[in-house]
N, C-alpha and C positions, 0 to 999 in steps of 0.2 A: 263627494263634492258638494259643497254648499249651494242649497238650491238658489238659482238666479232668478230675479225678476224677469219674465219673459217679455214684457213690455220694454223694460230697460233694455234688454239685449237687442231687440228690433231696432231701438231707437239709436243704439251705438253703431250697429252696423250700418244701418241707413245712413246716418251721418258721417261715417267712416267714407263711404262710397261716394258720398257728395263732394266733401272736402277733398279727397284724393285726387279728383278730377277737375272740379271748378272753383275751390277755395282761392281766395285772394290772401297775398301775404299781409301780415301786419294787423295791428288792432285787435278787434272784437273776434276776427275769424281765427288769428293766431291762437288767442287764448282757447277758444272752443276747440279747436284743432289739438292742442296740447291735452284738455280736459278728455276729448275723445280717444287720443292715443292711450292716455293713462289708463282709461275704463277698458279698453281692449287688451292692454298689457295685463291687467288683473284679472279679467275674465278667461284669457288664455292660459295664464299659469295655473289657474284653478281647473281648467280643462286638463291640462298637460299633467298635472298631479293626479287628477281622477283617473287618467290612463296608466299612470305608473302604479296606481293602487290596484286597479283592475290586475295588471301584471305581476303585482306582489315584488316591486321593485322600489328600493329605498333611494337609490342615488344611479346615477350614470355618469360616464367619464366626461370629463371637460372637452370641449371641442377646440379646434385650432384657432389661434389668434393670427389673422391675415394681416393686422395692421402693425403690430409691433414685433420685428424680427429678434428683440431681445426678451420677449416675454418667455417665461418658462413653457408655455404651450405653443410656442410660435409654430405656424404653418411650415411644413417641410417642404423645401424645394430641391433637396439633394438627392439624386436618382439614385444614389448608393443605398438610400434608406428607405425608397418608396415602395418595395415590394416584399413586405414582412410576410405575405400569405400568397407566394408566388404560384401555387397550383389552383389552377381554376377548375370549376366542375366541368365535366365534358359534355357538350349538348347533344353529342352521338353517341352517348352511353345510356340506355336505360338504368333506372333504379334497381333493377334485379342484376345488373352488370352485362347485360347482352348489348352487343353493338347494334347501332342504327345503319342499316346498310341499303335501305331503300326509302323512296319518297313516303310509300304507304306506311312504313314502321313509324317514320316521322310525325305524319300527319295523325296517324291512329292511336299513337301511343307516346312517344317521347313530348312531342309538343304539348299535349295535354298535362303530361307530368310537370313541365316547365311552368305552364300558366297556372297550375294549381298552387306551385310554390310562390309565385309572384302574388297571386290573389291573397294568399293566406299570411304572407310575412313580409311582403314589400309594399305593395300599393293598395291593397285592399280589396275585397270582393265587391263586386257592382250587385245591388239587390236583384233578386229574380223579378220582383214587380216594380217598376218605376212608372210613375204617372206619364200619361201621354202628353206630347207638346203639340200645339196648335200654332202654326205660324201666321202671322198677321203682317201685310205689307203696310207700313204705316204712311211712307212717301215714295213717289217716284219722280226723279229729278233728272232731267235733261241738262248736262254741264259739260265742261271741259276739263280734262287733266292734262298739262302741258297743251301741246297741239292736238289732242286726241278728244274727239266727242265721245262722251260714255253717258251710259244710262245708269244711274244710281238708285238701288232700292234700298231703304231701310226697313228693318223688320224687327218684330218682338215676337218671340217664342214664347207664348203663354203656357206654363205647366199647369197642369190640372191639378189644383190644391183641394178638390172637393174632400179627400180623406183627412185634410187637416187644414181648415181655412185660415188659421192663424199664421200661416207662412206663405208668401207669395213669390213666386221665381217666374221673373220674366227675363228671357235670354235676348241681348241685344246682338243684332247682326246686320253688317250692311254688305252689298255685293254691287259691283259696278262692272259693266261688260261693254265692250266698244260698240257705238251707235251703229256703225257700218257693217257689223258682222253679218255674214249670210247665213249662219247657222250656229248651233251651240258650240261654245268656246271651253277650253279649259280653265279652271279657276285656281288660283294661288290664294289660300285662305290663310290669314295671320292671326295668332292669339295676340290681341291689341286692345286698341281703346278707339271709341268713335266720339268725336267731340262736335258740338254745336259751332256755327259759324263764328271765326274769330277767336276761339277758345283756343290756348296752348295745351299741350300734352304735357303731364308730369315727367320729370327725368326718369330714366329708367330705374328699375329696382337697383340700389346699390350693392357692388360686390366688393368684398374688402380688397384694397389695393389697385383696383382696377379703372383707370380713367377712361372715359368714354369720348370717343372721336367722333363728331358727326360729319356728315357729309359735307363736302365742300359746297359753295354756292352754285356751282356749273355742273355738280352731279345730278343727274336724274333721280328721282325718288324710286323706291323699289316699284311702286305702283306704276310709275312711267315706263320703267324698264320692262314689266309685265305686259303691259300695252303695246310696247313696241313689237311684241312677238305675237300680237294679234289675240291675246288672251285676256280674260277679266281677274279680278282681284276681290277678295272678301277680307271683313275683318270682323271677328267674333269676339266679345269682350268677356274674359274668364270672369271677372268679378261679379258679372250678372249672373252667373252660374252657381259660383260658390266663392265665398269670401276668401281672400287671401292671408287668413290668420285663424288662429284656434279658437278664439271668441265665436267665429262664425260657424262652426262646426254643427251648432244647433239651430243654424239658419241656413238658407240655401237650399240647393236639391238633397244634399246629406241630410239636413235638419228636416226638411219636408219629408222624406221616407221614414225618417226615425221619429216623426211627430214630436221634435222639439226636444227628444232625449240626446244625452251623450252618446258616442260611438262605442261599440264594442271592439276589442282588439282585432279583429279581421275585418271590420267595416272599411269601405273605401274612403281613401282622402282625396284631397282638392285636385291632386293631378288626374286622378282617374275621373273625377267628376268634370273636369275640363274636358277630358278627352270625350266623355259621354255627351258634353255640349255640342263639340264638333262634328260628332257622327249624327247628331240632329239636325245639324245645318245642313248635312247630306241629305236627310229626308226631305229637307225644301228644295234644295236644289235638283232633286229628281223631279220635281213638279215644275221648274222654271224652263221654259223652253229657250232660253238664251243661255244655258249653262250645259256643258257635257258633264254630267255627273259621274261619269266613269273616268274622269280625268281631274282630280281634285287633289291638290297638294296641301300640306299644312305645314306652317312654319312657324317657329317660334324662337325667341332668343332668352338666354339666361334661364330663369325659373319656367318660362314659356316655352324654352327649349327641352326642358323635362318634359312638359306637357305635350310637346309635339312628337318627341320619340314614344311615348306611352300611347298616344293616339294611334300612331301608325302600327304599333305593336298590336293593339287591341281591335282596332276598326278595319276590319277586312275591305270595305269600300275605299278606304283612302289609298290612293295612286302610289304617293311616294311623300317624302318630308324633307325638308331643309331644317336640321337640329343644330341651333347655334349655340356655343358656349354653355351646354347643358350642364356639366360638371356632375358633383356628386347627387345621386338621385335620378340621374339622366343617363346619358351614354358612358360616363367615365366608370371605370372598374370599382366597386365598393372595396376590394382588397387593396387599394392603392393608398399610400400615406403620402398624399401630395396635395396640397392647398386644401380646399375643403374636404372634410372626411366625415365618415358615418355619424360621429357624434354631434357635428353641427347640425346635420339634418334631424337628428334624434332629439335635440334640444327645443325649448319651448317656442323659438322664433319660426321654427321650420317643420315642426313634426307633423302639421295638419296636411302637409302634402302627401304623406305615406299613411299606411295602415299603423294602427297602434303597436302592432306586434314589430313593427321596425325597431323601436325604442330598446328592445330587448338586446340588440346587438351593439349598444353603446355601453352595455352593463346590465346584467353579469355575462353575456355572451360575447364573443368577439366577431370581427369581420369574416374570420375564416370558418365560422359555424353557420354562415348563411347557405342555404341549399341551392341558390343560384347567384349568378352575378350578372353585370350589364351587358357582356357579350350574348348572353342568352336573350336578353331583351330585344337587341338588335337582331338576332336569329329569329325572333318571333315575327320580325317583320317580312323576313323572306317568303316569297321570292321577290317580293316588291322592291324596289330601289330605294335608297336611303343615303342622303348627304349630309355627312357629320363635319361641323365646323368649329374652328375655335380661333381665339387671337394670340399673339405673342406677348407684345409689351403691355405690360399691366393685365394681362389675363391669366396669369399662373394658377390662380385660385381655382379654375375651372379643370386644369390638368388635361392639356391637349393631348399630351402622349398616353395618359390613362384612357383616353377616349379613343385614340388610334388603335392602342392595343386592344381594346374591347372589339372594334370593327374588325380587326385582323382576326380574332378568335370567333367571330362569327361567321367567318368565310367558308368553313367547311360545309355549314348548312345551306348556304347559297350554292355551293359547288354541287351538293347532292340533289339539289332541286333544280339542277341545269342551269344554274346563273353563275356570273363571273364574281369570284372573290377578289378581293383588292390585289392589285398587280404587284405591289411590293409588300413586305413584311418588317423592313427597317424604318423606324421613323424618319419621315422625309424631311427635305429642307424646307423652310418657310416658303409660302405661295408657290409650292409645287403639289399638283393634284395627284392624290393616290387613288387612281381610279378603278372601277370595277362597278358592278351592280350596287355595292357597298362601298362608298367613296368617302374619302377623307381630305380636307385642305385645311391648313393653319395659315391665316393671313397676318401680315407683319403689323397691324393695328392693335388697338387694345380691345376693351371687352364691349364690342359692337358686331351686329351683323351686317352692317353696310358693304365692306369690301368683298365679301362673298358672294352677294346677289348675283353678280353676272356669271359667275362660275356654276351656281346651281341652276340658273336659268336655262344655261347651255346643257347642263345634266340633264334636267327636267325635259328638254326638248327633244332627247334621245327617245323618250318614251310617249310624249304627247303628240298628238297630229299637228 
């Protein structure tokens, strides 16, 4: 890999974060944004090539085209062609072929085998030594959200960078709790954005062929729905932990631990880094008397839905998760040829989410060579409850059926651990809850998490006080 100018890379990533959240359209801002995007693209392609060189791969297969149904590589939505590798790894069979018949065998032997495979091949290993995070409350505000008085704290999690002062990581977090609460409350934490007064959030990350339907003017926001249950809400900013591009892999928490050097093939990617950041937020919640740190849910949509399921799977203190439209790299089966596929995530636009080793399965290996699949990621969440969601119209890219199939296949692990697997095994009608401690619902809208918030909050209410 061509040696990059360190200071230039810092400037590019910082500029990206700034313009992604607060830039104005038109004029000099637009020109600067295009220049920044071009720089990020170039650096990302160089890093992706560096990883392919480490893996001794000269090329990978082309991803699916979700925009042009006439393209040679058009995304498949024909169910008869969707399962080229129908045999899934059995989460209740050890690598030596012996069955897993007790919870003790699951915890002592089988689950560690599955975790090792995900660490090495899919999401990457979290380093053994990661710098400490010190939380600072930067402001405390009494305000209203709808008709509810809330106390909002904004925080910065300063990551100790004494081992490599050239990289600074400050995690952005906000938490709001009802002002009239008489004790600590559950908190729903979202992977999202925090904005200054008057600033508008950017549009959600684009997904091929997926229109977004915002909530209507009379629909309470998800935060207001949470407050109506007497709970609190939090927002953690993934980009403040690790950039959402390959150029940023030598920055953020991954770059800090690697002292500014490129990743090795089994190093962690952005999804695990974001999940690590969410776990550090729980460190803070355990010190906040307004928060019940044993009742924390994580929510994310689209790429942040991927991060949400990874966070629940790896972070034992996380109580439950709302996993919205997570698709490939999330709850969708990797062995499915429907919508987005492994080759898309292995390409230069998305590979940074995963371990470098993931690229192998887009060439020369195939999906069936993977030692694990996403039903085992869901099984790693057990016995904690998880709610998996997708849309119908315009959300085919995330393959709702593939996510449902993964949830069903995780059921035997939930049952082994004394929990309820999903009540049905046939793909349910739209807007029908497939219930259990692992649950699924497909709403009738598009690529959005809005319609399933009420269902999730009812689901979480079964487990929270």
